[in-house]
KEBA-935609 format. One line per field, with one value per atom (N, C-alpha, C, CB): atom name; x, y, z; residue number from 1. Coordinates in Angstrom, 2 decimals. Glycine has a CB too. Layout:
<sites>
name: CA;...
c1: X;...
c2: Y;...
c3: Z;...
resi: NUM;...
</sites>
This chain:
<sites>
name: N;CA;C;CB;N;CA;C;CB;N;CA;C;CB;N;CA;C;CB;N;CA;C;CB;N;CA;C;CB;N;CA;C;CB;N;CA;C;CB;N;CA;C;CB;N;CA;C;CB;N;CA;C;CB;N;CA;C;CB;N;CA;C;CB;N;CA;C;CB;N;CA;C;CB;N;CA;C;CB;N;CA;C;CB;N;CA;C;CB;N;CA;C;CB;N;CA;C;CB;N;CA;C;CB;N;CA;C;CB;N;CA;C;CB;N;CA;C;CB;N;CA;C;CB;N;CA;C;CB;N;CA;C;CB;N;CA;C;CB;N;CA;C;CB;N;CA;C;CB;N;CA;C;CB;N;CA;C;CB;N;CA;C;CB;N;CA;C;CB;N;CA;C;CB;N;CA;C;CB;N;CA;C;CB;N;CA;C;CB;N;CA;C;CB;N;CA;C;CB;N;CA;C;CB;N;CA;C;CB;N;CA;C;CB;N;CA;C;CB;N;CA;C;CB;N;CA;C;CB;N;CA;C;CB;N;CA;C;CB;N;CA;C;CB;N;CA;C;CB;N;CA;C;CB;N;CA;C;CB;N;CA;C;CB;N;CA;C;CB;N;CA;C;CB;N;CA;C;CB;N;CA;C;CB;N;CA;C;CB;N;CA;C;CB;N;CA;C;CB;N;CA;C;CB;N;CA;C;CB;N;CA;C;CB;N;CA;C;CB;N;CA;C;CB;N;CA;C;CB;N;CA;C;CB;N;CA;C;CB;N;CA;C;CB;N;CA;C;CB;N;CA;C;CB;N;CA;C;CB;N;CA;C;CB;N;CA;C;CB;N;CA;C;CB;N;CA;C;CB;N;CA;C;CB;N;CA;C;CB;N;CA;C;CB;N;CA;C;CB;N;CA;C;CB;N;CA;C;CB;N;CA;C;CB;N;CA;C;CB;N;CA;C;CB;N;CA;C;CB;N;CA;C;CB;N;CA;C;CB;N;CA;C;CB;N;CA;C;CB;N;CA;C;CB;N;CA;C;CB;N;CA;C;CB;N;CA;C;CB;N;CA;C;CB;N;CA;C;CB;N;CA;C;CB;N;CA;C;CB;N;CA;C;CB;N;CA;C;CB;N;CA;C;CB;N;CA;C;CB;N;CA;C;CB;N;CA;C;CB;N;CA;C;CB;N;CA;C;CB;N;CA;C;CB;N;CA;C;CB;N;CA;C;CB;N;CA;C;CB;N;CA;C;CB;N;CA;C;CB;N;CA;C;CB;N;CA;C;CB;N;CA;C;CB;N;CA;C;CB;N;CA;C;CB;N;CA;C;CB;N;CA;C;CB;N;CA;C;CB;N;CA;C;CB;N;CA;C;CB;N;CA;C;CB;N;CA;C;CB;N;CA;C;CB;N;CA;C;CB;N;CA;C;CB;N;CA;C;CB;N;CA;C;CB;N;CA;C;CB;N;CA;C;CB;N;CA;C;CB;N;CA;C;CB;N;CA;C;CB;N;CA;C;CB;N;CA;C;CB;N;CA;C;CB;N;CA;C;CB;N;CA;C;CB;N;CA;C;CB;N;CA;C;CB;N;CA;C;CB;N;CA;C;CB;N;CA;C;CB;N;CA;C;CB;N;CA;C;CB;N;CA;C;CB;N;CA;C;CB;N;CA;C;CB;N;CA;C;CB;N;CA;C;CB;N;CA;C;CB;N;CA;C;CB;N;CA;C;CB;N;CA;C;CB;N;CA;C;CB;N;CA;C;CB;N;CA;C;CB;N;CA;C;CB;N;CA;C;CB;N;CA;C;CB;N;CA;C;CB;N;CA;C;CB;N;CA;C;CB;N;CA;C;CB;N;CA;C;CB;N;CA;C;CB;N;CA;C;CB;N;CA;C;CB;N;CA;C;CB;N;CA;C;CB;N;CA;C;CB;N;CA;C;CB;N;CA;C;CB;N;CA;C;CB;N;CA;C;CB;N;CA;C;CB;N;CA;C;CB;N;CA;C;CB;N;CA;C;CB;N;CA;C;CB;N;CA;C;CB
c1: -6.21;-7.18;-6.50;-8.36;-6.39;-5.88;-6.54;-5.83;-5.89;-6.74;-7.17;-6.16;-8.08;-8.75;-8.12;-10.56;-7.53;-6.88;-8.08;-5.78;-8.14;-8.94;-8.19;-10.23;-8.28;-7.55;-7.57;-6.11;-6.68;-6.57;-5.55;-6.30;-4.95;-3.89;-2.60;-3.41;-2.19;-1.09;-1.53;-0.75;-2.54;-2.89;-3.18;-4.14;-3.73;-4.12;-2.79;-4.66;-1.62;-0.46;0.28;0.41;0.01;0.66;-0.23;0.61;-1.39;-2.13;-1.63;-3.46;-1.32;-0.89;0.49;-0.78;1.31;2.61;2.70;3.52;1.77;1.98;0.45;2.89;-0.19;-1.54;-1.78;-2.15;-0.84;-0.76;-0.98;0.60;-0.47;-0.74;-2.11;0.05;-2.89;-4.18;-5.33;-4.05;-6.66;-7.86;-8.09;-8.83;-8.69;-8.92;-9.94;-9.62;-10.77;-11.66;-11.13;-12.23;-9.70;-8.91;-9.22;-7.54;-9.57;-9.51;-10.91;-9.57;-11.77;-13.04;-12.82;-14.19;-11.96;-11.81;-10.63;-11.80;-9.70;-8.58;-8.86;-7.17;-9.00;-9.45;-8.58;-11.05;-7.98;-7.21;-8.11;-6.37;-7.56;-8.47;-9.47;-9.12;-9.80;-10.59;-10.40;-10.53;-11.53;-11.58;-12.05;-12.34;-11.91;-12.49;-14.00;-12.18;-14.86;-16.24;-16.57;-16.73;-15.71;-15.97;-15.77;-15.06;-14.76;-14.65;-15.90;-13.29;-16.22;-17.41;-18.51;-17.95;-18.86;-19.93;-19.73;-20.10;-18.63;-18.27;-18.35;-17.01;-17.97;-17.92;-19.61;-16.98;-20.49;-21.79;-22.64;-22.26;-22.05;-22.77;-22.30;-22.53;-21.31;-20.68;-20.49;-19.42;-21.58;-21.55;-21.44;-22.55;-22.25;-22.26;-20.84;-23.23;-20.22;-19.11;-17.96;-18.91;-18.10;-16.84;-17.10;-16.53;-18.37;-18.55;-17.62;-19.92;-17.10;-16.27;-14.81;-16.89;-14.50;-13.22;-12.16;-13.29;-11.05;-9.77;-9.39;-8.74;-9.59;-9.45;-8.19;-10.81;-7.49;-6.33;-6.49;-5.06;-6.80;-6.85;-5.93;-7.36;-5.68;-4.92;-5.62;-3.51;-6.22;-6.85;-7.01;-7.93;-7.12;-7.12;-6.07;-6.80;-5.28;-4.33;-4.95;-3.52;-5.96;-6.66;-7.64;-7.46;-8.11;-8.72;-7.76;-9.21;-6.57;-5.55;-4.83;-4.44;-4.75;-4.52;-5.39;-4.43;-6.72;-7.81;-8.20;-9.12;-7.39;-7.49;-8.94;-7.22;-9.30;-10.39;-10.04;-10.95;-11.13;-10.66;-10.20;-11.71;-9.24;-8.75;-9.96;-7.72;-10.92;-11.94;-12.91;-12.56;-13.19;-13.90;-13.24;-14.04;-11.91;-11.19;-11.10;-10.12;-10.93;-11.10;-12.26;-10.87;-13.45;-14.82;-15.15;-15.89;-14.63;-14.68;-13.99;-14.24;-12.68;-12.01;-12.72;-10.61;-13.10;-13.53;-14.91;-13.66;-15.71;-16.97;-16.78;-17.66;-15.77;-15.40;-15.05;-14.28;-14.10;-13.66;-14.85;-12.57;-15.47;-16.78;-17.85;-17.48;-18.04;-18.77;-18.30;-18.78;-16.99;-16.27;-16.42;-14.77;-16.32;-16.22;-17.63;-15.78;-18.75;-20.21;-20.32;-21.33;-19.48;-19.60;-18.74;-19.15;-18.31;-17.50;-16.08;-18.21;-15.79;-14.28;-13.18;-14.08;-12.13;-10.73;-10.23;-9.66;-9.82;-9.44;-8.00;-10.37;-7.11;-5.74;-5.64;-4.65;-5.20;-5.25;-3.80;-6.25;-3.57;-2.28;-2.22;-1.71;-1.17;-1.04;-0.78;-0.05;-1.14;-0.86;0.59;-2.00;1.35;2.61;2.48;3.44;3.56;3.49;3.78;4.73;3.25;3.74;5.30;2.88;5.90;7.42;7.50;8.33;6.75;6.78;6.64;5.79;6.55;6.66;7.29;5.70;7.58;8.38;7.37;9.23;7.80;7.01;6.14;7.76;6.63;5.95;4.97;6.89;5.12;3.84;2.46;3.99;1.45;0.12;-0.44;-0.67;-0.37;-1.07;-0.31;-1.19;1.04;1.84;1.61;3.38;1.26;0.93;-0.54;0.96;-1.36;-2.57;-2.40;-3.59;-1.57;-1.46;-0.84;-0.66;0.16;0.72;-0.26;2.00;-1.04;-2.33;-3.41;-2.94;-3.54;-4.46;-3.87;-4.61;-2.53;-1.91;-1.87;-0.71;-1.61;-1.69;-3.11;-1.29;-4.08;-5.46;-5.74;-6.36;-5.24;-5.24;-4.62;-4.42;-3.65;-2.73;-3.69;-1.40;-4.65;-5.35;-6.53;-5.78;-6.80;-7.74;-7.26;-8.26;-6.04;-5.45;-6.16;-4.33;-7.12;-7.93;-9.16;-8.42;-9.33;-10.46;-9.81;-11.73;-8.61;-7.92;-6.57;-7.95;-5.92;-4.48;-3.84;-4.10;-2.73;-2.00;-0.82;-1.62;-0.69;0.52;1.04;0.33;2.39;3.07;3.83;4.16;3.31;4.11;4.97;3.34;4.31;5.37;6.82;4.89;6.97;8.56;9.30;8.86;8.79;9.45;9.88;8.45;8.75;9.03;9.67;7.30;9.54;10.11;11.30;8.94;12.55;13.60;14.06;14.62;13.67;13.89;12.95;15.12;13.43;12.59;12.68;12.89;13.20;13.27;12.41;14.60;11.92;11.07;12.11;9.61;12.06;13.05;12.35;13.37;12.87;12.32;12.51;13.11;13.69;14.05;13.02;15.24;11.97;11.04;9.62;10.87;9.98;8.72;8.99;8.39;7.98;8.18;8.39;7.13;9.54;9.83;8.70;11.37;8.37;7.59;6.23;8.60;5.06;3.93;3.86;2.77;3.99;3.59;4.48;2.05;4.13;5.11;4.66;4.98;4.01;3.70;5.02;2.47;5.79;6.75;6.51;7.35;5.20;4.81;5.34;3.21;5.72;6.20;5.25;6.64;5.64;4.72;5.10;4.38;6.11;6.38;5.27;7.06;4.30;3.14;3.11;1.75;3.20;3.04;4.39;2.56;4.40;5.55;6.13;5.07;7.47;8.17;7.94;9.68;8.54;8.36;9.21;8.93;10.12;10.84;9.97;12.14;9.35;8.60;7.14;8.39;6.66;5.69;5.93;5.17;7.37;7.87;7.86;9.53;8.41;8.28;6.94;8.71;6.10;4.70;4.25;3.69;4.41;4.08;4.79;4.37;5.95;6.63;6.07;7.95;5.71;5.12;3.78;4.85;3.00;1.53;1.69;0.77;2.79;2.97;3.39;4.21;4.30;4.70;3.42;5.88;2.62;1.50;0.63;0.76;0.44;-0.39;0.32;-0.90;1.59;2.57;2.68;2.01;2.74;3.06;4.48;1.83;5.30;6.51;6.64;7.52;7.27;7.41;8.47;7.63;8.32;9.23;10.49;8.59
c2: -5.25;-5.87;-6.31;-4.89;-7.64;-8.15;-7.77;-9.44;-7.14;-6.84;-7.90;-5.91;-7.71;-8.62;-8.19;-8.37;-9.20;-9.11;-9.14;-10.25;-8.10;-8.53;-8.39;-7.71;-9.42;-9.36;-10.68;-8.99;-10.84;-12.07;-12.79;-11.76;-13.82;-14.87;-14.15;-15.83;-12.91;-12.27;-12.25;-10.79;-11.67;-11.66;-13.01;-10.76;-13.81;-15.24;-15.97;-16.09;-15.78;-16.36;-15.53;-16.17;-14.24;-13.52;-14.01;-11.69;-14.39;-14.96;-16.15;-15.15;-16.93;-18.49;-18.59;-19.30;-17.55;-17.53;-17.03;-16.97;-15.79;-15.25;-15.00;-14.06;-16.30;-16.12;-15.54;-17.33;-15.31;-14.86;-13.44;-15.20;-12.72;-11.35;-10.83;-10.99;-11.65;-11.21;-12.12;-11.09;-11.48;-11.97;-13.11;-11.06;-14.37;-15.75;-15.38;-17.01;-14.32;-13.85;-13.65;-12.65;-13.32;-13.20;-14.21;-13.37;-15.45;-16.75;-16.45;-18.37;-15.91;-15.68;-14.52;-15.19;-13.66;-12.44;-12.30;-11.27;-13.37;-13.51;-14.69;-13.57;-14.45;-15.52;-15.39;-15.44;-16.70;-16.48;-16.16;-17.71;-15.51;-14.98;-14.01;-15.95;-13.39;-12.44;-11.25;-12.26;-10.62;-9.35;-8.44;-9.31;-7.07;-6.01;-6.25;-4.70;-6.54;-6.86;-8.15;-7.09;-9.02;-10.18;-9.76;-11.39;-9.02;-8.59;-7.62;-7.91;-6.88;-5.98;-6.88;-4.86;-7.86;-8.52;-9.35;-9.40;-9.98;-10.54;-9.67;-11.01;-8.58;-7.31;-7.07;-5.76;-7.00;-6.70;-7.92;-6.39;-9.16;-10.33;-10.53;-11.65;-10.11;-10.28;-8.93;-10.90;-7.97;-6.90;-6.97;-6.27;-7.82;-7.97;-8.26;-8.99;-9.24;-9.77;-8.74;-10.85;-7.79;-6.68;-5.50;-6.06;-5.22;-4.05;-3.78;-4.09;-2.49;-2.27;-2.72;-2.88;-3.45;-4.10;-3.25;-5.38;-3.67;-3.27;-3.84;-3.38;-3.31;-3.99;-3.45;-3.71;-4.58;-4.17;-4.55;-4.63;-3.83;-4.12;-4.28;-3.26;-5.00;-5.17;-6.08;-5.81;-5.33;-5.89;-5.21;-6.17;-5.86;-5.33;-6.02;-3.79;-6.78;-7.51;-8.46;-8.35;-9.16;-10.01;-9.06;-11.24;-8.02;-7.07;-6.58;-5.97;-6.28;-5.64;-6.90;-4.79;-8.13;-9.27;-9.51;-10.39;-9.20;-9.55;-8.16;-10.27;-7.39;-5.96;-5.30;-6.03;-5.29;-4.36;-3.06;-4.55;-2.10;-0.72;-0.10;0.10;0.75;1.63;2.47;2.61;3.21;3.77;3.01;4.36;1.56;0.75;0.39;-0.32;0.08;-0.11;0.71;-0.35;2.04;3.13;3.28;4.29;2.96;3.15;2.00;3.20;0.69;-0.29;-0.03;-1.44;0.32;0.50;1.39;1.05;2.57;3.66;3.28;4.83;2.48;1.94;0.99;1.15;0.17;-0.78;-0.08;-1.68;0.89;1.69;2.38;2.78;3.07;3.72;2.89;4.46;1.53;0.63;0.23;-0.47;-0.05;-0.43;0.69;-0.69;1.83;3.12;3.27;4.61;2.95;3.01;1.90;2.57;0.80;-0.25;0.16;-1.72;1.45;1.86;1.24;1.52;0.69;0.02;0.90;-1.09;0.64;1.25;0.61;1.16;1.54;0.90;1.33;0.98;0.25;0.52;-0.02;-0.14;0.79;0.24;0.25;1.10;-1.06;-1.15;-0.98;-2.36;-0.38;-0.42;-1.70;0.41;-2.11;-3.29;-3.21;-3.63;-4.42;-4.44;-4.57;-5.57;-3.99;-4.03;-5.55;-2.93;-5.87;-7.16;-7.15;-7.32;-7.99;-8.13;-8.75;-9.05;-9.58;-10.07;-9.04;-11.03;-7.63;-6.67;-5.40;-6.55;-4.49;-3.29;-2.27;-2.61;-1.32;-0.52;0.23;0.30;0.35;1.03;0.14;1.64;-0.99;-1.87;-1.40;-3.65;-1.60;-1.21;-1.47;-1.98;-2.70;-3.15;-2.53;-4.65;-2.31;-1.84;-0.15;-2.31;0.56;1.75;2.08;2.02;1.05;1.21;0.97;0.24;-0.08;-0.16;1.00;-1.37;1.65;2.66;3.92;2.90;4.16;4.95;4.83;4.81;3.42;2.80;3.11;1.18;2.81;3.14;4.59;2.71;5.52;6.97;7.39;7.79;6.67;6.90;6.64;6.09;5.52;5.08;6.08;3.75;6.44;7.72;8.87;8.34;9.04;10.20;10.11;10.66;8.73;8.57;8.81;7.22;9.27;9.25;9.86;9.79;10.77;11.44;10.67;12.69;9.56;8.45;7.20;8.04;6.92;5.55;5.76;4.65;5.05;4.94;4.30;4.23;4.68;4.04;3.47;5.11;2.22;1.48;1.68;-0.07;2.16;2.43;1.13;3.87;-0.07;-1.13;-1.09;-2.20;-0.05;0.04;0.40;1.26;1.18;1.52;0.31;2.27;-0.94;-2.16;-2.92;-3.05;-2.80;-3.84;-2.65;-4.78;-1.30;-0.72;0.30;0.02;0.26;1.13;1.86;0.46;3.07;3.94;3.68;3.74;3.26;2.68;1.35;3.20;0.37;-1.01;-1.75;-1.37;-2.85;-3.69;-4.78;-4.45;-4.94;-5.82;-7.18;-5.41;-7.87;-9.16;-10.18;-9.69;-9.98;-10.82;-11.01;-10.33;-10.24;-10.02;-10.82;-8.33;-11.49;-12.15;-13.72;-11.43;-14.39;-15.78;-16.08;-16.51;-16.83;-16.87;-17.88;-17.32;-18.84;-19.94;-19.91;-21.34;-20.46;-20.45;-21.96;-19.97;-22.04;-23.38;-24.35;-23.78;-25.49;-26.65;-26.87;-28.16;-26.23;-26.24;-25.85;-25.19;-25.09;-24.43;-23.53;-25.17;-23.10;-21.99;-20.63;-21.83;-19.90;-18.73;-17.85;-18.05;-17.19;-16.17;-14.75;-16.53;-14.33;-12.94;-11.99;-12.53;-12.56;-11.80;-11.95;-12.37;-12.91;-13.21;-12.92;-14.64;-12.06;-11.84;-13.05;-11.20;-13.25;-14.28;-14.16;-14.20;-15.06;-15.12;-13.89;-16.63;-13.52;-12.25;-11.05;-12.21;-10.85;-9.84;-9.70;-9.96;-11.00;-10.93;-10.48;-12.10;-10.79;-10.26;-8.67;-10.88;-8.21;-6.72;-6.13;-6.42;-6.78;-6.29;-6.13;-7.40;-7.33;-7.31;-6.39;-8.63;-6.12;-5.14;-3.64;-5.22;-3.43;-2.08;-2.00;-1.91;-3.17;-3.22;-2.92;-4.69;-3.76;-3.62;-2.05;-4.71;-1.81;-0.21;0.81;0.22;0.44;1.54;1.05;1.97;0.09;-0.16;0.04;-1.53;0.46;0.65;-0.71;1.85;-1.86;-2.94;-3.50;-3.83;-4.10;-4.55;-5.94;-4.13;-6.56;-7.95;-8.55;-8.33;-9.77;-10.41;-10.87;-11.47
c3: 19.16;18.31;17.00;18.03;16.66;15.50;14.35;15.54;13.17;12.08;11.15;11.36;10.46;9.47;7.90;9.60;7.40;6.17;5.23;5.91;4.14;3.01;1.63;3.00;0.97;-0.32;-1.16;-0.04;-1.82;-2.80;-2.31;-4.32;-3.36;-2.87;-2.25;-4.16;-2.59;-1.73;-0.33;-2.18;0.00;1.52;2.04;1.83;1.34;1.69;2.36;0.26;1.29;1.45;2.98;-0.11;2.89;4.24;5.47;4.16;5.48;6.61;7.03;6.36;5.98;6.15;6.85;4.64;6.41;7.18;8.31;6.64;8.84;9.90;10.49;9.67;10.86;11.35;12.70;11.33;13.43;14.84;14.76;15.56;13.91;13.67;13.33;12.71;12.73;12.14;12.45;10.67;12.67;12.96;12.20;12.82;12.86;12.14;10.95;13.25;11.05;9.93;8.60;10.26;8.75;7.62;6.37;8.10;7.10;6.26;5.32;7.34;5.73;5.02;3.80;6.17;4.18;3.26;2.36;4.05;2.41;1.45;0.73;2.09;-0.56;-1.40;-2.72;-1.66;-2.98;-4.25;-5.36;-4.63;-6.48;-7.51;-7.23;-8.03;-5.96;-5.62;-6.31;-4.39;-6.83;-7.43;-6.56;-8.57;-6.82;-6.12;-6.01;-6.79;-7.12;-7.06;-6.11;-8.52;-6.12;-5.31;-3.86;-5.72;-3.43;-2.13;-1.67;-2.00;-2.62;-2.08;-1.75;-3.17;-2.46;-2.38;-0.87;-3.74;-0.76;0.42;1.71;0.24;1.69;2.66;2.83;1.86;1.87;1.96;2.70;0.54;2.36;2.97;4.38;2.14;5.03;6.20;7.07;5.88;6.70;7.47;8.96;7.17;9.70;11.03;11.52;11.39;10.97;11.30;11.28;10.48;10.26;10.25;11.10;8.75;11.31;12.11;13.43;12.51;13.12;14.26;14.25;15.31;13.25;13.25;12.64;12.55;12.73;11.96;10.88;12.62;9.74;8.32;7.51;7.41;7.11;6.07;4.85;6.35;3.97;2.28;1.44;1.61;0.74;-0.58;-1.70;-0.25;-2.56;-3.50;-4.85;-3.01;-5.96;-7.36;-8.37;-7.29;-7.80;-8.58;-9.76;-7.59;-9.44;-10.40;-11.18;-9.64;-10.93;-11.70;-12.77;-10.86;-12.59;-13.39;-14.29;-12.33;-13.64;-14.59;-15.55;-14.00;-15.45;-16.41;-17.11;-15.61;-17.22;-17.83;-17.57;-19.48;-16.33;-16.05;-16.10;-14.85;-16.35;-16.46;-15.18;-17.03;-15.30;-14.28;-13.51;-14.96;-14.29;-13.63;-12.77;-14.50;-13.25;-12.77;-11.26;-13.76;-11.28;-10.02;-9.15;-10.12;-9.64;-8.62;-8.02;-9.08;-8.75;-8.19;-7.21;-9.35;-7.53;-6.53;-5.32;-6.99;-5.49;-4.05;-3.19;-4.11;-3.81;-3.13;-2.37;-4.12;-3.20;-2.69;-1.39;-3.86;-1.62;-0.48;0.69;-0.81;0.47;1.69;2.33;1.32;1.63;2.25;2.89;1.22;2.30;2.86;4.38;1.93;4.39;5.55;6.66;5.16;6.21;7.21;7.83;6.38;6.77;7.25;8.55;5.88;8.19;9.33;10.53;8.84;10.68;11.80;11.81;13.07;10.77;10.82;10.57;9.79;11.23;10.84;9.73;11.90;8.38;7.48;7.11;6.54;6.85;6.38;4.98;7.33;3.89;2.52;1.96;1.58;1.41;0.92;-0.52;1.28;-1.06;-2.51;-3.15;-2.90;-4.24;-4.82;-5.53;-5.77;-5.23;-6.10;-7.62;-5.66;-8.21;-9.84;-10.23;-10.62;-11.40;-12.15;-12.53;-13.54;-11.84;-12.39;-13.73;-11.43;-14.22;-15.48;-16.66;-15.55;-16.62;-17.26;-16.87;-17.55;-17.68;-17.25;-16.65;-18.51;-15.86;-15.24;-16.26;-14.40;-17.44;-18.38;-19.13;-19.25;-18.96;-19.67;-19.05;-19.37;-19.73;-19.70;-18.23;-20.80;-17.73;-16.50;-15.57;-16.24;-15.55;-14.55;-14.46;-14.90;-15.58;-15.66;-14.84;-17.11;-15.18;-14.59;-13.01;-15.26;-12.74;-11.18;-10.57;-10.73;-11.11;-10.51;-10.49;-11.16;-11.36;-11.22;-10.23;-12.27;-10.12;-8.99;-7.65;-9.11;-7.51;-6.36;-5.86;-6.50;-6.99;-6.70;-6.23;-7.96;-6.99;-6.47;-5.03;-7.20;-4.75;-3.24;-2.20;-3.10;-2.65;-1.96;-1.72;-3.03;-2.82;-2.60;-1.62;-3.84;-1.18;-0.30;1.32;-0.59;1.45;2.55;3.76;2.33;3.32;4.35;4.94;3.77;4.34;5.00;5.32;3.96;4.94;5.12;5.48;3.86;6.28;6.32;5.16;7.46;4.80;3.41;3.78;2.23;3.20;3.29;1.86;3.76;1.88;0.43;0.30;0.32;-0.18;-0.44;-1.68;-0.47;-2.56;-3.90;-3.53;-5.01;-2.32;-2.03;-1.99;-0.60;-1.42;-1.22;-2.70;-0.32;-3.54;-4.82;-5.90;-5.55;-5.82;-6.91;-6.30;-7.80;-6.87;-6.73;-7.93;-6.21;-7.62;-8.95;-9.76;-9.71;-11.10;-12.24;-12.39;-13.48;-11.44;-11.49;-10.47;-11.36;-11.01;-9.99;-9.48;-10.73;-8.09;-7.42;-7.58;-5.81;-8.55;-9.02;-7.80;-10.42;-7.06;-6.04;-4.91;-5.52;-4.98;-3.96;-4.51;-3.71;-5.72;-6.37;-6.55;-7.90;-6.30;-6.72;-8.12;-6.34;-8.59;-9.89;-10.55;-10.08;-9.95;-10.26;-9.13;-10.16;-9.79;-9.16;-8.60;-10.11;-7.16;-6.55;-7.19;-6.77;-7.22;-7.74;-9.19;-6.82;-9.79;-11.22;-12.15;-11.48;-11.44;-12.25;-13.16;-12.80;-13.17;-14.27;-13.94;-14.42;-14.97;-14.51;-13.68;-15.59;-12.67;-12.13;-12.06;-10.87;-11.22;-11.06;-10.84;-12.13;-10.14;-9.68;-8.07;-10.41;-7.50;-6.20;-5.49;-6.05;-4.60;-3.50;-3.14;-2.18;-3.06;-2.28;-0.75;-2.58;-0.11;1.44;1.97;2.12;1.39;1.61;1.26;0.79;0.17;-0.07;0.85;-1.49;1.24;2.10;3.58;2.05;3.95;5.35;5.15;5.78;4.01;3.73;3.87;2.38;3.23;3.26;4.86;2.43;5.41;7.05;7.84;7.73;7.64;8.31;8.21;7.83;6.93;6.57;7.39;4.91;7.23;7.87;9.30;7.72;9.93;11.46;11.84;11.98;11.13;11.28;11.11;10.03;10.17;10.34;11.17;9.10;11.99;13.04;14.47;12.85;14.21;15.46;16.23;16.53;15.60;16.14;15.37;16.08;16.22;15.68;15.52;16.41;14.44;14.43;15.31;13.14;15.53;16.39;15.78;16.99
resi: 1;1;1;1;2;2;2;2;3;3;3;3;4;4;4;4;5;5;5;5;6;6;6;6;7;7;7;7;8;8;8;8;9;9;9;9;10;10;10;10;11;11;11;11;12;12;12;12;13;13;13;13;14;14;14;14;15;15;15;15;16;16;16;16;17;17;17;17;18;18;18;18;19;19;19;19;20;20;20;20;21;21;21;21;22;22;22;22;23;23;23;23;24;24;24;24;25;25;25;25;26;26;26;26;27;27;27;27;28;28;28;28;29;29;29;29;30;30;30;30;31;31;31;31;32;32;32;32;33;33;33;33;34;34;34;34;35;35;35;35;36;36;36;36;37;37;37;37;38;38;38;38;39;39;39;39;40;40;40;40;41;41;41;41;42;42;42;42;43;43;43;43;44;44;44;44;45;45;45;45;46;46;46;46;47;47;47;47;48;48;48;48;49;49;49;49;50;50;50;50;51;51;51;51;52;52;52;52;53;53;53;53;54;54;54;54;55;55;55;55;56;56;56;56;57;57;57;57;58;58;58;58;59;59;59;59;60;60;60;60;61;61;61;61;62;62;62;62;63;63;63;63;64;64;64;64;65;65;65;65;66;66;66;66;67;67;67;67;68;68;68;68;69;69;69;69;70;70;70;70;71;71;71;71;72;72;72;72;73;73;73;73;74;74;74;74;75;75;75;75;76;76;76;76;77;77;77;77;78;78;78;78;79;79;79;79;80;80;80;80;81;81;81;81;82;82;82;82;83;83;83;83;84;84;84;84;85;85;85;85;86;86;86;86;87;87;87;87;88;88;88;88;89;89;89;89;90;90;90;90;91;91;91;91;92;92;92;92;93;93;93;93;94;94;94;94;95;95;95;95;96;96;96;96;97;97;97;97;98;98;98;98;99;99;99;99;100;100;100;100;101;101;101;101;102;102;102;102;103;103;103;103;104;104;104;104;105;105;105;105;106;106;106;106;107;107;107;107;108;108;108;108;109;109;109;109;110;110;110;110;111;111;111;111;112;112;112;112;113;113;113;113;114;114;114;114;115;115;115;115;116;116;116;116;117;117;117;117;118;118;118;118;119;119;119;119;120;120;120;120;121;121;121;121;122;122;122;122;123;123;123;123;124;124;124;124;125;125;125;125;126;126;126;126;127;127;127;127;128;128;128;128;129;129;129;129;130;130;130;130;131;131;131;131;132;132;132;132;133;133;133;133;134;134;134;134;135;135;135;135;136;136;136;136;137;137;137;137;138;138;138;138;139;139;139;139;140;140;140;140;141;141;141;141;142;142;142;142;143;143;143;143;144;144;144;144;145;145;145;145;146;146;146;146;147;147;147;147;148;148;148;148;149;149;149;149;150;150;150;150;151;151;151;151;152;152;152;152;153;153;153;153;154;154;154;154;155;155;155;155;156;156;156;156;157;157;157;157;158;158;158;158;159;159;159;159;160;160;160;160;161;161;161;161;162;162;162;162;163;163;163;163;164;164;164;164;165;165;165;165;166;166;166;166;167;167;167;167;168;168;168;168;169;169;169;169;170;170;170;170;171;171;171;171;172;172;172;172;173;173;173;173;174;174;174;174;175;175;175;175;176;176;176;176;177;177;177;177;178;178;178;178;179;179;179;179;180;180;180;180;181;181;181;181;182;182;182;182
</sites>
């Protein structure tokens, strides 16, 4: 069973690069700019299509970009996971990568790390993919795994993983699902 990706532009890019690993419904649930609240609404609207499916989540980047509170983000991810579990879905939850445009001690990254720690605490109800291990070595962010510029606009990015970063995320997901990439 190919999993359905649910997330923002990070997972949208992953799906576009490697569509053969994922259910085509990923197109509906990976939306650039999507927030936790947006995804929760999308899941509620599409309950029937998701029932009994394998879901891989990575969501929250846009919430932290917009300085949404950590307690709200924790409540939303917990609520999304519980909703999916009520739909008899198998759920795999990925940590979100830190922002490479600031240090790990920057407020947004501190909140992302606390959010990822919270995701880890949900291991009794969802399988966890520790993506931070790819993007953080010791106390340093591996900026080589991020796009230095966004698309052709040449606007500084350092939020979106590069193709190399996406391959690393894919490998972690496939490992967690016990599927090997070709």
